[in-house]
ZAVOKE-431568 format. One line per 2 residues: number of its first residue (from 1); their letters; for each residue x, y, z of C-alpha. Coordinates in steps of 0.001 Angstrom, whole numbers, plus 500000, padded with zeros to 6 digits. Example, Ala and Ser with C-alpha at 12.3 -4.5 7.8 and 13.67 -1.06 7.14 Angstrom:
2
1	as	512300:495500:507800; 513670:498940:507140
***
This chain:
307
1	mt	500046:499928:500059; 502616:502490:500715
3	sg	504228:501946:497415; 500952:502311:495582
5	lp	501269:498936:494108; 498576:496414:494436
7	cp	498916:494171:497391; 499544:490579:496023
9	ic	497771:489036:499028; 494572:491211:498872
11	eg	494365:491114:495175; 494731:487171:494941
13	pd	491963:485339:493095; 490279:484057:496162
15	rr	490269:487463:497962; 489646:490003:495388
17	gg	486660:492038:496413; 485777:489703:499302
19	le	485895:492511:501901; 484737:495473:499886
21	rs	482188:497450:501763; 482118:494839:504530
23	lr	484175:496580:507488; 482176:497885:510334
25	vl	484220:500262:512578; 483928:502455:515666
27	av	485539:505871:515800; 486058:507562:519350
29	dd	487207:510968:519841; 486144:513818:522571
31	ea	486696:516589:520097; 483669:516847:517616
33	pa	485568:518506:514783; 488309:515864:514778
35	le	485697:513107:515188; 483632:514376:512125
37	dl	486804:514469:510111; 487773:511018:510890
39	vy	484267:509575:510254; 484238:511417:506835
41	ll	487619:509862:505764; 486414:506318:507062
43	rs	483221:506506:505152; 484957:507530:502069
45	dp	486990:504359:502116; 485359:501674:499770
47	ri	486194:498835:502089; 484329:500332:505000
49	ah	480429:499584:505144; 479393:501150:508541
51	ve	480986:503726:510994; 479809:504266:514522
53	av	480971:507534:516291; 481038:508301:520009
55	td	482821:510857:522104; 483957:509072:525151
57	at	485254:505518:526141; 482196:504572:528198
59	ka	479870:505053:525242; 482540:503053:523123
61	lr	482091:500207:525354; 478319:500133:525214
63	vl	478449:500254:521470; 481032:497374:521284
65	hr	478988:495195:523780; 475595:495924:521802
67	am	477304:494780:518679; 478564:491605:520197
69	da	475065:490885:521698; 473598:491309:518138
71	gq	476090:488912:516863; 477824:491599:514622
73	pl	481012:492470:516490; 482843:495539:514953
75	da	485909:494904:513061; 488127:497707:514397
77	vf	488285:500852:516810; 489904:503972:515774
79	ld	490781:505601:519168; 491927:508890:520439
81	ir	494231:508912:523410; 493850:511782:525450
83	mp	490206:511992:526491; 488435:513047:529816
85	gl	487867:510347:532311; 488722:506799:530771
87	dg	491405:507732:528148; 492377:505855:524923
89	ld	495075:503797:526563; 492745:502745:529486
91	la	490085:501694:526977; 492554:499677:525021
93	rv	493671:497848:528023; 489939:496958:528739
95	ls	489480:495725:525022; 492560:493600:525295
97	rf	490821:491550:528009; 487905:490824:525686
99	aq	487454:487196:524628; 487884:488509:520911
101	pp	489384:491933:521195; 488942:494222:518059
103	pv	491915:495675:516403; 492691:499216:517746
105	vf	494090:502014:515798; 495221:505013:517724
107	vt	494402:508445:516340; 496179:511268:518143
109	ah	497956:514606:517988; 500817:513293:520376
111	qq	503828:511051:519568; 504843:510423:523312
113	pa	502456:507447:524081; 503388:505570:520843
115	ve	505540:503180:522731; 502788:502344:525331
117	af	500403:502106:522457; 502169:499408:520693
119	el	502899:497576:523961; 499088:497255:524017
121	ka	499285:495474:520564; 497853:498510:518664
123	ld	497340:497693:514931; 498465:501139:513961
125	yl	499193:504709:515161; 497944:507794:513299
127	lk	498928:511249:513864; 496487:514107:513662
129	pv	495580:515886:511258; 494987:512301:509623
131	rp	496076:512191:505847; 493744:509932:503657
133	er	496506:507832:502282; 497905:507046:505792
135	la	494302:506162:506952; 494060:503902:503926
137	es	497150:501888:505149; 495381:501530:508396
139	vh	492271:500119:506906; 494425:497940:504558
141	ri	495785:496346:507774; 492486:495811:509197
143	vh	491395:494011:506050; 494392:491653:506417
145	ev	493498:491257:510188; 489881:490354:509480
147	wd	490717:488081:506536; 493312:486232:508439
149	tk	490907:485805:511389; 488078:484446:509074
151	na	490528:482175:507287; 491875:480795:510608
153	vk	488374:479824:511689; 487544:478502:508300
155	ts	490590:476137:508120; 490521:474971:511691
157	ge	486797:474154:511452; 484323:474767:514259
159	pt	486598:475324:517404; 483913:474132:519995
161	aa	483475:470927:518139; 487113:470154:517686
163	ap	488262:471060:521300; 488133:468592:523929
165	aq	485183:468667:526156; 485637:470782:529380
167	pa	484076:470358:532761; 480673:472281:533029
169	ns	482103:474663:535617; 485435:475368:533785
171	tp	485768:478923:532361; 488248:479447:529591
173	pe	490905:481975:530689; 490121:484331:527767
175	mg	486361:484284:528719; 486855:484802:532416
177	de	489003:487800:531687; 486262:489490:529593
179	vi	485486:492727:531129; 481683:494136:530966
181	pv	480684:497767:531723; 477685:497941:533903
183	el	475660:500854:535065; 475199:501566:538687
185	gg	473504:504672:539934; 474607:506730:536895
187	vt	478173:505453:537273; 479789:502873:534957
189	rf	481669:500105:536699; 483747:497330:534913
191	ir	483379:493816:536140; 484954:490654:535004
193	la	482860:487948:533706; 484336:485364:536103
195	di	483013:487572:538973; 479373:487357:537728
197	ry	477445:484880:540020; 474034:485186:538335
199	ve	472051:487341:535843; 468488:488530:536120
201	ah	466247:489639:533438; 464865:493301:533593
203	gd	462866:494024:530511; 465369:495147:527746
205	ya	468215:495104:530416; 470043:492428:532350
207	rl	471141:492902:535951; 474611:491177:536696
209	ht	475095:490061:540166; 478509:489713:541804
211	at	479666:489225:545333; 480069:493009:545869
213	gs	476862:494355:544127; 475050:494416:540858
215	gl	474764:496621:537752; 472666:496830:534625
217	vr	473585:496086:531062; 471487:496631:527943
219	aa	471198:492979:526708; 468670:490263:526422
221	ln	469008:487174:528578; 468806:484932:525543
223	gl	471857:486723:524040; 473885:486554:527284
225	ee	473002:482679:527405; 474338:482011:524019
227	rw	477392:484134:524477; 478474:482955:527882
229	rs	477507:479299:527688; 481174:478190:527135
231	ag	482047:480172:530226; 479789:477934:532334
233	fv	476592:479944:532500; 473269:477972:532197
235	ri	469699:478944:532045; 467615:477993:534994
237	hr	464514:480033:534608; 463201:482532:532075
239	sh	464408:485254:534301; 467795:483776:535599
241	lv	470951:482885:534132; 473549:481482:536574
243	sl	477308:480596:536785; 477583:476860:537605
245	gh	480856:477651:539429; 478931:479963:541915
247	id	476106:477570:542982; 476281:476855:546695
249	el	473286:474546:547097; 470648:472774:544984
251	rl	467408:472274:546936; 464183:470301:546416
253	ee	461440:471426:548747; 457638:470658:548336
255	gh	458238:469585:544773; 460029:472987:543808
257	ls	463717:473138:542783; 466023:476085:543629
259	vt	469650:476934:543716; 471408:479115:546401
261	ig	474147:481531:545171; 475786:483625:547676
263	ga	472659:483951:550074; 470252:484425:546966
265	vl	467728:481833:546482; 466788:481331:542900
267	pv	463939:479226:541472; 464565:476450:538813
269	sr	461832:475967:536250; 460721:472422:535369
271	rh	461967:472658:531874; 465391:473515:533029
273	ar	465750:471231:536050; 466784:468019:534463
275	hl	469506:469781:532377; 470873:471645:535446
277	rq	471038:468397:537510; 472864:466625:534850
279	ll	475413:469548:534641; 475992:469565:538326
281	vr	476260:465824:538713; 478787:465546:535839
283	ra	480744:468424:537292; 480978:467064:540718
285	rp	481650:463400:539916; 485018:461986:538966
287	as	485767:461134:535317; 485638:457507:536029
289	va	481967:457512:537208; 480804:460585:535396
291	gq	478954:458394:532816; 477091:456385:535496
293	ta	473385:457182:536174; 472983:460208:538397
295	st	470871:459950:541425; 468508:462888:542573
297	ga	470609:463277:545575; 473184:465854:546365
299	aq	476003:466937:544061; 478839:469384:545072
301	pr	479059:472442:543012; 480763:474718:545819
303	ng	479915:474158:549361; 477768:470969:548854
305	lg	474154:470479:547445; 471108:469812:549524
307	s	468118:468119:548072
***
């Protein structure tokens, strides 16, 4: 791209035109004129189909999570560094802990943070005012990143099918490290997925409960169930999603099944009861007896199960 010659990789017979007008990106800058200029340049690039624009890091996280919940994660983030509150470097650190972090391109008027930016594995570093040809190089790098990611998935097949089965309570490290922004009294907090005990449906929102409190995210329970299944979360009721690793007790009283998590007692609906029991028994028993018929008695998720 820098030489003006066609890229032999991008222009190959099996790649040509494959990503034209397909990229979806996010632009973040607290200065409106700079943000407008960047958005204009991005929308002028023939490889970019959609541009979201926000003025701070908190809004950026909301947009990113909303896109992931909709099954359409953004392909890259163009990020200013010096912003009030959570700055660009802070946001990049949060993004690096996502299960599938988007490529980050820093866009700034300052050269000093460049070393730290690349320590955070930034894909590129643009200086303001941004030149169209320099921005085109960054988009070119994103194209390669997106294509290589898609190609890796294609050649390796379905990773969940190929990977060995994991215990029901095991949380893949990259999943447990995922950071979620939640709203609490007008303040945005950041919590780790591994710290979430259970999730409660609240209309268009979901309330995430941890040992130290709770907070709201704009997400449907069905979407979170699908997204966090591999991290050990399971649906027990139309209103509740729980982390298997945080269940303290399973109780059967007067024909009604419930689980206890950190003092909270949550009902288990009949349609989900059998699947939950199977997961808990499979998790509690040694591998040598895991295949035997499970009794309806106690399993041991955390502190012991009572029936």
